Each structure stands twice: as C-alpha cells, then as structure tokens.
C-alpha positions in Angstrom: 74.4 73.5 -153.3 75.9 75.9 -150.8 74.1 77.4 -147.7 75.3 79.3 -144.6 74.7 77.5 -141.3 75.6 79.1 -138.0 77.8 81.6 -139.8 79.7 79.0 -141.8 79.3 78.1 -145.5 78.7 74.4 -146.1 77.9 72.3 -149.1 74.9 70.0 -149.1 73.3 67.7 -151.7 71.2 69.4 -154.4 68.5 66.8 -154.0 68.3 66.9 -150.2 64.8 66.2 -149.0 64.7 69.0 -146.4 67.1 71.0 -144.3 66.9 68.6 -141.4 68.3 65.7 -143.5 70.7 67.9 -145.4 72.3 69.1 -142.1 72.3 65.6 -140.6 74.5 64.4 -143.5 77.1 67.0 -142.7 77.2 66.3 -138.9 74.5 68.6 -137.5 71.7 66.7 -135.8 68.7 68.9 -135.2 66.5 67.8 -132.2 63.3 66.1 -133.4 60.7 63.8 -132.0 58.4 63.0 -134.9 60.7 62.8 -138.0 61.1 59.5 -139.9 63.1 59.5 -143.2 61.1 56.5 -144.4 57.6 58.1 -144.1 55.8 61.3 -144.9 56.7 64.6 -143.2 54.5 65.2 -140.1 56.0 68.3 -138.5 54.0 67.9 -135.2 56.6 68.1 -132.5 58.1 71.5 -133.5 61.5 70.5 -131.9 63.4 70.9 -135.2 62.9 74.7 -135.4 65.5 76.7 -137.2 65.9 80.4 -138.1 65.9 81.3 -141.8 67.5 84.4 -143.3 67.5 86.1 -139.9 63.7 86.4 -139.6 61.5 83.4 -139.9 61.5 80.4 -137.4 60.2 77.3 -139.1 60.4 73.5 -138.8 63.5 72.2 -140.6 61.8 69.0 -141.6 59.3 70.9 -143.8 61.9 73.4 -145.1 63.2 72.8 -148.6 66.9 74.0 -149.0 67.8 76.6 -151.6 71.1 78.1 -152.8 72.5 80.7 -150.4 69.9 80.4 -147.7 71.1 81.4 -144.2 70.3 79.0 -141.4 70.7 79.3 -137.6 70.1 76.1 -135.7 70.6 77.2 -132.2 69.7 80.8 -131.1 68.5 81.9 -127.6 65.0 82.1 -128.9 65.1 78.6 -130.5 66.6 77.2 -127.3 63.7 78.6 -125.2 61.1 77.4 -127.7 62.5 73.9 -127.7 62.8 73.9 -123.9 59.1 75.0 -123.6 58.0 72.2 -125.9 59.9 69.7 -123.8 58.3 71.0 -120.6 54.8 70.8 -122.1 55.4 67.2 -123.1 56.8 66.3 -119.7 53.9 67.9 -117.9 51.5 65.2 -119.3 54.1 62.4 -119.5 54.5 59.4 -117.2 57.7 60.3 -115.5 58.5 56.9 -113.9 61.5 56.4 -116.1 63.2 53.8 -113.9 60.6 51.2 -114.8 60.2 52.2 -118.4 61.3 49.9 -121.2 63.1 52.8 -122.9 65.0 54.1 -119.8 68.4 55.2 -121.1 67.3 55.0 -124.7 64.3 57.4 -124.7 64.6 60.5 -126.9 62.4 62.6 -124.7 64.6 61.7 -121.7 67.7 62.4 -123.7 66.6 65.9 -124.7 65.4 66.7 -121.1 68.9 65.9 -119.9 70.6 67.8 -122.7 68.4 70.9 -122.0 69.0 70.6 -118.3 65.3 70.2 -117.3 65.6 69.6 -113.6 62.2 71.2 -112.9 59.1 72.1 -114.9 57.4 75.4 -114.9 54.1 73.7 -116.0 51.9 71.9 -113.5 51.8 68.1 -113.8 48.6 66.9 -115.4 47.2 63.5 -116.1 45.4 62.4 -119.2 43.3 59.3 -119.8 45.6 56.2 -119.7 45.1 53.3 -122.0 47.1 50.2 -121.5 47.0 46.9 -123.4 49.1 43.9 -122.4 47.1 41.4 -124.4 49.7 40.8 -127.2 53.4 40.6 -127.6 53.4 44.3 -128.2 52.6 46.2 -125.0 50.8 49.6 -125.2 50.9 52.3 -122.5 49.5 55.6 -123.7 50.6 57.5 -120.6 54.1 57.6 -122.2 52.8 58.6 -125.7 53.8 62.0 -126.9 51.6 61.9 -130.1 54.6 62.0 -132.4 52.8 59.8 -134.9 55.8 57.7 -135.7 54.0 54.4 -135.0 50.9 55.5 -137.0 52.9 56.4 -140.1 55.1 53.3 -139.9 52.1 51.0 -139.7 50.2 52.8 -142.4 52.8 54.1 -144.9 55.5 51.5 -144.6 53.5 48.4 -143.7 50.1 49.4 -145.3 48.1 48.0 -142.4 47.0 51.0 -140.3 46.1 48.9 -137.2 46.5 52.1 -135.1 45.6 55.7 -135.6 44.8 59.0 -133.8 41.5 59.2 -132.0 39.7 62.1 -130.2 40.9 65.7 -130.2 42.9 68.2 -128.2 44.1 67.1 -124.8 42.0 63.9 -125.2 43.9 62.8 -128.3 45.2 59.2 -128.2 46.8 56.6 -130.5 44.6 53.6 -130.5 43.3 50.7 -132.6 39.7 51.1 -134.0 37.1 51.3 -131.3 39.9 51.1 -128.7 40.0 47.4 -129.4 42.9 45.3 -128.0 45.8 45.0 -130.5 45.6 41.2 -130.6 42.0 41.5 -132.0 43.0 43.8 -134.9 44.8 43.2 -138.2 48.2 43.9 -136.6 50.8 41.4 -137.8 53.0 42.0 -134.8 56.0 43.0 -136.9 56.9 45.5 -134.2 57.8 48.4 -136.5 55.7 50.6 -134.3 57.9 49.6 -131.4 61.1 50.1 -133.4 60.2 53.7 -134.1 58.5 54.7 -130.8 60.9 57.2 -129.1 59.4 57.0 -125.6 58.3 53.5 -124.6 54.6 54.0 -125.2 55.0 50.8 -127.3 57.2 48.1 -126.0 57.7 44.3 -126.2 56.4 41.8 -123.7 59.3 40.9 -121.5 59.8 37.1 -121.0 63.2 37.2 -119.3 61.7 36.0 -115.9 60.5 32.9 -117.6 64.0 32.0 -118.6 65.4 32.4 -115.1 62.4 30.4 -113.7 63.3 27.5 -116.0 66.9 27.6 -114.9 65.9 27.7 -111.3 63.5 24.8 -111.8 66.4 22.7 -113.1 65.1 22.5 -116.7 67.5 21.7 -119.5 67.6 25.1 -121.1 68.8 25.3 -124.7 69.3 28.6 -126.5 69.4 29.3 -130.2 70.5 32.6 -131.7 69.4 34.2 -135.0 72.0 35.7 -137.3 70.7 39.3 -137.1 71.0 39.3 -133.3 74.8 39.1 -133.3 75.1 42.2 -135.6 73.0 44.2 -133.1 74.9 42.9 -130.1 78.2 43.9 -131.7 76.7 47.4 -132.2 75.2 47.6 -128.7 78.4 46.6 -126.9 80.9 48.3 -129.1 82.1 45.1 -130.7 81.7 46.0 -134.3 85.2 44.8 -135.2 85.1 41.7 -133.0 84.5 38.5 -135.1 84.2 36.5 -131.9 81.2 38.5 -130.5 78.8 35.6 -131.1 81.1 33.3 -129.2 81.3 35.7 -126.3 77.5 35.6 -126.1 77.5 31.8 -126.2 79.9 31.7 -123.3 77.9 34.3 -121.3 74.6 32.5 -121.8 76.2 29.3 -120.5 77.6 31.2 -117.5 74.0 32.0 -116.4 72.7 28.5 -116.8 72.1 27.6 -120.4 73.1 24.0 -121.1 73.6 24.3 -124.9 73.5 27.2 -127.4 72.9 26.5 -131.0 73.0 28.7 -134.2 69.8 29.4 -136.0 71.9 29.9 -139.1 72.2 26.1 -139.1 68.4 25.8 -139.4 68.6 28.5 -142.1 70.8 26.1 -144.1 68.3 23.3 -143.5 65.3 25.5 -144.5 67.1 26.7 -147.7 68.0 23.2 -148.7 64.4 22.0 -148.3 62.8 25.1 -149.8 65.1 25.0 -152.9 64.0 21.4 -153.6 60.4 22.5 -153.1 60.8 25.3 -155.6 62.5 23.0 -158.2 59.6 20.6 -157.9 57.0 23.4 -158.3 58.9 24.8 -161.3 59.0 21.4 -163.0 55.3 20.9 -162.4 54.4 24.5 -163.2 52.2 24.8 -160.1 51.8 27.0 -157.0 54.0 29.7 -158.5 55.3 32.1 -157.7 56.6 30.5 -154.5 56.7 32.9 -151.6 59.2 32.4 -148.7 57.6 31.8 -145.3 60.3 32.3 -142.8 59.0 35.8 -141.7 56.0 35.3 -139.4 54.8 38.9 -139.8 54.5 38.4 -143.6 52.8 35.0 -143.1 50.1 36.6 -140.9 49.8 39.4 -143.4 49.2 36.8 -146.2 46.7 34.9 -144.0 44.7 38.0 -143.5 44.9 39.9 -146.8 45.8 37.3 -149.5 44.4 33.9 -148.5 44.2 32.9 -152.2 48.0 32.8 -152.2 48.5 30.7 -149.1 49.2 27.6 -151.2 51.9 29.6 -152.9 53.8 30.0 -149.6 56.6 27.6 -149.0 55.3 24.9 -146.6 58.8 24.7 -145.0 58.8 26.1 -141.4 60.9 29.1 -140.5 64.4 28.3 -139.2 63.2 29.0 -135.6 60.4 26.5 -135.8 62.3 23.9 -137.9 65.1 23.8 -135.4 62.7 23.7 -132.5 60.9 20.7 -133.9 64.2 18.9 -134.6 65.5 19.5 -131.1 62.3 18.3 -129.4 61.9 15.2 -131.6 65.4 14.0 -132.3 68.1 15.8 -130.3 66.2 15.1 -127.0 66.5 11.4 -127.6 70.2 11.7 -128.5 71.0 13.3 -125.2 68.6 11.2 -123.2 66.5 14.1 -121.9 62.7 14.1 -121.9 61.4 16.8 -124.3 59.1 18.0 -121.5 62.2 18.8 -119.5 63.8 20.8 -122.3 63.1 24.6 -122.3 64.0 25.9 -125.7 64.8 29.6 -125.7 65.0 31.3 -129.1 66.8 34.6 -129.3 65.4 36.6 -132.2 65.5 40.2 -133.6 61.7 40.0 -134.1 58.5 40.6 -132.1 56.4 38.4 -134.4 58.6 35.4 -133.6 57.0 35.4 -130.1 53.6 35.1 -131.8 54.9 32.4 -134.2 56.1 30.2 -131.3 52.7 30.4 -129.8 50.8 29.3 -133.0 48.9 26.1 -132.4 50.4 24.4 -135.5 53.8 24.3 -133.8 52.8 22.4 -130.7 55.0 24.5 -128.4 58.3 23.3 -129.9 59.9 26.7 -129.0 59.0 27.5 -125.4 60.3 31.1 -125.0 61.3 33.8 -127.5 63.5 36.6 -126.3 64.2 39.6 -128.5 67.6 41.2 -128.9 66.4 43.9 -126.5 65.7 41.4 -123.8 69.0 39.6 -124.2 70.8 43.0 -123.9 69.0 43.4 -120.6 70.1 40.0 -119.4 73.8 40.7 -120.4 73.8 44.1 -118.7 72.1 42.8 -115.5 74.8 40.2 -115.0 77.5 42.9 -114.5 79.7 40.9 -116.8 81.7 42.8 -119.4 81.0 40.8 -122.5 84.1 42.2 -124.1 86.2 40.4 -121.5 84.4 37.0 -121.8 86.4 34.2 -123.4 84.4 33.1 -126.5 83.4 29.6 -127.2 81.8 28.1 -130.3 78.1 27.2 -130.8 77.4 23.7 -129.7 77.4 20.8 -132.3 75.6 19.5 -134.2 73.5 22.6 -134.7 76.3 25.1 -134.5 77.8 25.0 -138.0 76.4 27.1 -140.8 77.3 28.5 -144.2 77.5 32.1 -145.4 74.0 31.5 -146.9 72.6 30.6 -143.5 74.0 33.8 -142.0 72.6 35.9 -144.8 69.1 35.2 -143.6 69.5 38.1 -141.3 69.2 40.7 -144.1 66.9 41.3 -147.1 67.8 39.1 -150.1 69.5 36.5 -148.0 66.8 33.8 -148.3 66.6 34.2 -152.1 70.3 34.2 -152.4 70.6 31.0 -150.4 68.0 29.2 -152.5 69.9 30.3 -155.6 73.1 28.8 -154.2 71.3 25.4 -153.7 69.8 25.6 -157.2 73.3 26.1 -158.6 74.5 23.0 -156.8 71.5 20.9 -158.1 70.9 22.2 -161.6 73.7 24.7 -162.4 73.4 28.4 -163.3 74.8 30.1 -166.4 74.2 33.7 -165.3 72.7 35.9 -162.6 71.7 39.5 -163.0 70.2 41.6 -160.1 68.8 45.1 -160.4 67.1 47.4 -158.0 63.5 48.1 -159.0 62.8 50.5 -156.2 63.6 51.0 -152.5 63.0 47.6 -151.0 62.4 45.7 -154.2 65.1 43.8 -156.2 64.7 41.6 -159.2 67.1 38.7 -159.9 67.1 37.0 -163.3 68.7 33.6 -163.3 69.5 31.6 -166.4 69.8 27.9 -165.5 72.1 25.4 -167.1 69.1 23.7 -168.7 68.2 27.0 -170.5 65.3 27.9 -168.3 65.1 31.4 -167.1 63.9 32.0 -163.5 62.9 35.4 -162.1 63.3 35.9 -158.3 62.3 39.0 -156.3 63.4 40.1 -152.8 61.0 42.5 -151.2 61.1 44.2 -147.8 58.3 46.2 -146.1 54.7 45.0 -146.3 53.6 48.1 -148.2 56.0 47.1 -151.0 54.8 43.5 -150.7 51.2 44.6 -151.2 52.1 46.4 -154.4 54.1 43.4 -155.7 51.3 40.9 -155.0 48.7 43.2 -156.5 50.8 43.4 -159.6 51.1 39.6 -159.8 47.4 39.3 -159.3 46.7 41.7 -162.1 49.0 39.9 -164.5 51.4 42.8 -164.7 54.4 41.0 -163.0 55.7 37.6 -163.9 58.1 36.1 -161.2 58.8 32.6 -160.1 60.0 33.0 -156.5 59.5 35.9 -154.0 61.4 36.5 -150.8 59.3 38.6 -148.4 60.6 40.3 -145.2 58.1 42.4 -143.3 60.7 44.8 -141.8 62.8 47.2 -143.8 66.2 45.8 -144.6 65.1 42.4 -143.3 65.6 40.9 -139.8 68.3 43.3 -138.9 65.5 45.9 -138.8 63.1 43.7 -136.7 60.9 45.2 -134.1 62.9 43.5 -131.3 66.2 45.1 -132.2 67.7 47.8 -129.9 66.8 51.4 -130.3 67.6 53.5 -132.4 66.4 51.3 -135.2 66.3 53.7 -138.1 67.6 53.2 -141.6 71.1 54.4 -140.8 71.4 51.9 -138.0 70.0 49.1 -140.2 72.5 49.8 -142.9 75.3 49.6 -140.4 74.0 46.2 -139.1 73.8 44.9 -142.7 77.5 45.8 -143.1 78.4 44.0 -139.9 76.5 40.9 -141.0 78.2 41.0 -144.4 81.6 41.1 -142.8 80.8 38.2 -140.4 79.6 36.2 -143.4 82.8 36.8 -145.3 84.8 34.8 -142.8 82.6 31.7 -142.9 84.4 28.8 -144.7 81.2 27.3 -146.0 79.4 29.1 -148.8 76.4 26.9 -149.7 74.0 24.9 -147.4 75.0 21.9 -149.5 78.4 22.0 -147.8 77.0 21.8 -144.3 78.0 18.3 -143.2 75.9 18.3 -140.0 72.8 19.3 -142.0 73.3 16.5 -144.5 73.8 14.1 -141.7 70.5 15.1 -140.3 68.8 13.9 -143.5 70.7 10.6 -143.4 69.7 9.9 -139.8 66.2 11.3 -139.6 64.7 13.1 -142.6 65.7 10.7 -145.4 65.7 13.2 -148.3 64.3 16.6 -149.2 60.5 16.6 -149.4 60.3 13.1 -148.0 57.4 12.0 -145.8 59.7 12.3 -142.8 60.7 15.8 -143.7 57.1 16.8 -144.2 56.2 15.4 -140.8 58.8 17.5 -139.0 59.8 20.6 -140.9 56.8 21.5 -143.0 53.5 23.1 -142.0 50.4 24.7 -143.6 48.6 28.0 -143.2 44.9 29.0 -143.3 42.8 32.1 -143.8 42.9 34.3 -140.7 40.3 36.9 -140.1 41.8 40.4 -140.0 39.5 41.5 -137.1 38.7 39.0 -134.4 35.2 39.9 -133.3 32.4 37.8 -131.9 29.1 37.9 -133.8 26.2 39.8 -132.3 22.9 38.0 -131.8 20.2 40.1 -133.5 17.4 37.7 -134.1 18.4 34.3 -132.5 16.2 31.3 -132.7 14.4 30.5 -129.4 16.0 27.0 -129.6 18.6 25.2 -131.6 17.2 24.0 -134.9 18.9 21.5 -137.1 17.6 23.1 -140.3 18.3 26.7 -139.4 20.0 29.0 -141.8 22.4 31.5 -140.2 22.5 35.0 -141.9 25.3 37.3 -140.7 25.2 40.9 -141.9 28.5 42.8 -141.9 28.2 46.0 -140.0 31.8 47.1 -140.5 32.5 50.7 -141.8 32.6 49.9 -145.5 29.5 47.7 -145.5 27.5 50.0 -143.2 28.2 53.0 -145.4 27.0 51.0 -148.4 23.7 49.9 -147.0 24.2 46.8 -144.9 22.0 48.2 -142.0 19.1 48.7 -144.4 19.5 45.0 -145.5 19.5 44.0 -141.9 16.3 45.8 -141.2 14.6 44.2 -144.2 15.9 40.8 -143.2 14.4 41.2 -139.7 11.1 42.1 -141.3 11.2 39.1 -143.6 12.0 36.8 -140.7 9.1 38.1 -138.6 6.5 38.2 -141.4 7.2 35.4 -143.9 6.5 31.8 -143.1 9.4 30.4 -145.1 11.9 32.5 -143.2 11.0 31.4 -139.6 14.3 29.4 -139.4 16.5 32.3 -140.3 19.0 33.1 -137.5 20.2 36.7 -138.0 23.4 38.0 -136.6 25.7 41.0 -137.0 29.3 40.6 -137.8 32.2 43.0 -138.0 34.2 42.1 -141.1 34.2 39.5 -143.8 37.4 40.7 -145.4 35.8 41.9 -148.7 35.5 45.6 -148.1 35.9 46.4 -151.8 32.7 44.5 -152.6 30.5 45.9 -149.8 27.9 45.4 -148.6 28.6 41.8 -147.6 26.2 39.2 -146.0 27.2 35.6 -145.0 24.5 33.0 -145.4 25.8 29.9 -143.6 29.3 29.8 -145.2 28.4 31.6 -148.4 29.5 35.2 -148.8 27.0 37.3 -150.7 29.0 40.4 -151.9 27.5 43.6 -153.3 24.4 42.3 -151.5 20.8 43.3 -151.9 17.9 42.0 -150.0 16.8 40.0 -153.1 20.2 38.4 -153.4 20.3 37.4 -149.7 16.7 36.0 -149.8 17.6 33.9 -152.9 20.7 32.4 -151.3 18.9 31.9 -148.0 16.1 30.1 -149.7 18.5 27.8 -151.5 20.3 27.0 -148.2 16.9 26.3 -146.6 16.0 23.9 -149.3 19.3 22.2 -149.0 19.1 21.8 -145.2 15.5 20.6 -145.3 16.0 18.4 -148.3 12.5 19.7 -149.3 11.9 20.6 -153.0 8.5 22.0 -152.1 10.3 25.0 -150.6 10.5 27.1 -153.7 10.8 30.6 -155.0 7.0 30.9 -154.9 7.3 30.9 -151.1 9.3 34.2 -151.2 
C-alpha cells in the first residue's frame, strides 16, 4: 500500500494496524503517551495527532491506513496542539524529576525537552495524591498522567485487573478497588504495569541501600545474576556485541565489595535436571499431569489465587533463584567456613515478583536481597566507572558454569527446551516438532525413543495462561507439560527490566540472549560437571530425600483479596461449640442477594433457639464469584446459597460440634 507522508510517497504494509504503527515501521515515530501495540487502542493522550488529506486532524493510533491517503505528521497547528497537551499534563504533574525513578527515561520529560517547554502558560494545580509503598511495586499517583497503559496491561495482557480508573474529571485516579493497598489485592507483582508506565507513577521498591549497608557492616556479600539481566545490561550500556559483558559486571560488583558472584544459569541447569526427572516419574505413573513449571513467581501466585485445584500439578522444584539460595546457605557456607548468618545473598533479577518470592515464608530467607536490573544499572552508573573499560572476570566456581539450556531460561520456551534436552539424555528422542498456536503460545510434540508421544506447551502472558488452563480444565486441550512465564517473551520482559520495555526491545533482548547462548560450550545440563558434583556431595540423586529437603517446596491456596472479616453478630464470649457463618459481601455475591441472606441469618440467630451459637461475620471474597452468592459455614463453602441451604449446613455443623443427635431438622 502506498501513502503520501509529509509530501513524500512511501510504501507501508497492507495489514498495518493503524497509521501510527505503519509509520513507525518506516522510521517515523509519532509522539504518543498512551499507545501499546500489545493492547487495545485507547486514544486518550491525543499526542499522536496527524493531518489527513489536508483537512482533518485525528489520532493516528485510531486511523486505519488506506491507499493514496495524504498524511502530515508535523504542521504548525499539530505542533501547537501537542505542546498544549504537554503543558496541561505538566500543570498537574509532580515536577520533582530529580528524585523520580524515571528521571532520564520518562516519556513526558523527553517530550517536554523536545518541545522546548521551559515554562508553562497554565497555572500549577495539585490533585489528590495517593501513594502506596506497601509492596514491591510503589505507587505515586502525583506522577500519573492517566494514560491507562498500566490498566490495560494488567487487564488485557495479564487478565487480572488489579487496578482501574476511579472517579471522574479532575478527580480521576488509577487505583485498586476501594483504594486498597496493592499488597492486599489479587496483584501477582509481575510488574508489567511498571514496565509500561511512561512517567514513574509506578516504580519498584529500591533495595540498593540494603546492599551497601551489608557491605559496610562487613557481611560476606554474594551476588548471583540471572540470564536475562545480562542481555538488558548489554543493551543499556551499548555492549550488544560484547560477549564479555557479563564478566565486566562480575568484575565491577567485586570492585564495590561483593565477595563472590555466581551465575543463576547454573541453578537453571540444576532445576531443569531435577524437574525433568520429576516429569518422567509423573509420566510413568500417569499422575499430576500436565506438569506446570514453577520458576516464575508471578505465575505461581496467579495459580495459588485462581487455580488452586492445579497446585499439585506445579513442579515442586524451587525456582533457580531459591534453589541456589538454599544451596549456598546450607552447603557452600560450610565449605568456605562462613556462618550462614554472616552471608548476605544478593540476587540480581529481571523481575519484580522475585522480590516477593524471596520474602515468602516457605523459603526461610535464603535470599536476603533482590535487586532488579533497573537497580543494578543505578549502582553501575553511580560508581562513575565505565563498565566498557572494566576488565572482565568469570563467574566464581563452583556455581559459575552453565549450559546453553541454563542461559535459555531468560526467554520464553527456554525452560521447556531445557527439560526436553535432559529427557533426550535419559530416554532419547526420535523427533521434535514445534508450531506457533498463537502469539505467546507454542506447542511442541515430542516422540520419545520408547514410542511414547509427549506434548509440551510454552506460554507467556497470564491472559494466555488463563485460556490454556481453562481449555485443559474443559477437556479441550491435552498436554503433558506446560511452561508458563508471566511476562511477554519471558524474563527478558520482566517488570524489573530497564525502560523502554516494549515488544521491540524484548525481541532485541531475546536476540542478544540467543547469541550469548550460541558461544556456550555446554549444551545440556547433563554436561554440567559442577552440577553433577553437587549431587554426588550433597543431593545424592534426583528426587532423593536430600534433594526434596533442599530444592523442593510446596504451594497452597492463596486468597485473591486479603481482607479481614467483619464482626456482624459476634458471640458475647468464646464458645467451644459455636458455628461461624461468614457471608460474602463482595460485588458478585452482593448483587446476587448475599445481603438478603445476611439479614435473614441475623433474624434466625436472634429468634430461634437452635441458632443461639451462630457467630455471623461478613467477608469480602471466597474466590467463587461465578457461583454467587457464597456463604462459608465454618470451613464449608455454600455456593449459590439460599437461606435454607445455609440453615441446613449450619445445623449439621452444630450437631457435629455438639455431638448431640437431639439437635435435628425439627428444631429449624
């Protein structure tokens, strides 16, 4: 298709989504603050205005290209309109750029500089400020420009919708439901909202000071670096063609006080080796299939909240971060003669959810501090040392050697591919065929040497994951093993990666990681001598009691919304034979009659003798919105509840607690 742009004829793709993307592909970047290629078109910021056929000025993100159309992207009128939009945004924006997480990366700041905005014709106004520092994702709505990128990423890409617009006009805000803290919502802390936020209204909790404090206190500080981090550092410091970039980072970290620096790709080899044996055992027994990978903490939290019935299907092997943390604290500390309490283990990750994972109670604080790539970039820049001039040195042994499989964990498909490599070594593979099912979903069909056919799937994005699990649950999809990465393109697109973090940048990082992989002399984890030696010395063999003690874990159902119950009709004193009845007052249950059930229950408790030991509470969510209204009687969930159903279950519970058969239906 040919169109005329700024007086010159150019050719664009016939299937271009809109004029904005079509021109981007031919080297014309139209200013925009609310456009994401991966989500629906929003068209709110109005920065991407263009003139069409010499008369209409419209948003290019909503404009469908057609043969022969005449476009002007930069006229005096468009310039003034864009400038006015920027000034309006800046009038209500927190202008303290020097302390902002996005200083130097902010799109709004970039455009203000490019348009030469040294003063503002609009008076500075302040709107209601909402801040939340309760979780690893920090919110500051004074920097929010209501672009909606975070809202659409959370809803359309991740299918979670933990945040949304609230209020109207000048009072509009992006908040979780009821202005709740993010840590108390269904947020899985994947950080995709942070990845796409153009202004710093969403940021990552900064833990850099903790590292310097540990060094100052004389702790034995050990670093470990994830594969996806090196790809982003190469991009950030212009080292794309430097195969020694990871070694330069190792050297620099030691210059500031790290004692040792290990490669998380080593632990990826270990996890793959253990997980492959786990899968083979499940396949032979025909149980707990499909097996889901569990190295992505955002996905694990998602499963705990939305699909608790599949938690047994998750691999029980810890993520590479937590597996290596456990090994260092339990075994390596003894080898080097350092008290584990004096070791501060700093994990350098591309992911915000890894901070949350390290703080989970199951992992006993094996990893002390998690820094994202963004934080490490700040450390490197603050030293004043030009990393390009630093002499590289290798990762420390024994946890510094990895295979191509271990490095591949940094991108989507890497975990599944690594497991397949190990299966090939153990059983043997006749053939492998991989095909793209849709964006973010790939199916691999593997014929084993014993004739068995195994189907594996690699999925990225939690919205895609939800569709896949729902298809498995409905019996429409038959697969044996599923790799899940919460972020698009895998860890290279993690929420802790440098900005910009869009699909074009992620594809570039994937290429860098592939090129780094190709120089690794080891292909399969089974070739990693130091990993095999770890089994000989400490873990015995895959799936052994020793291995389960150190590098396996378990998961449990996690409430999506953390909310305390409300006392509505508490008993005057604690009674051993009380029956607790909690009525869900969440949106779905309330709209389907839960409040009416609550009123009738109160009436029953006040009037009927048998019900004097009912303790009535209100709760916010019992995770069964599709079967509302829901009432919980002790630990029994009564779905699609009616007052009759609730009384029946409450009576049975009362009989059980009293051990009194004389309490019968005739009492109701």
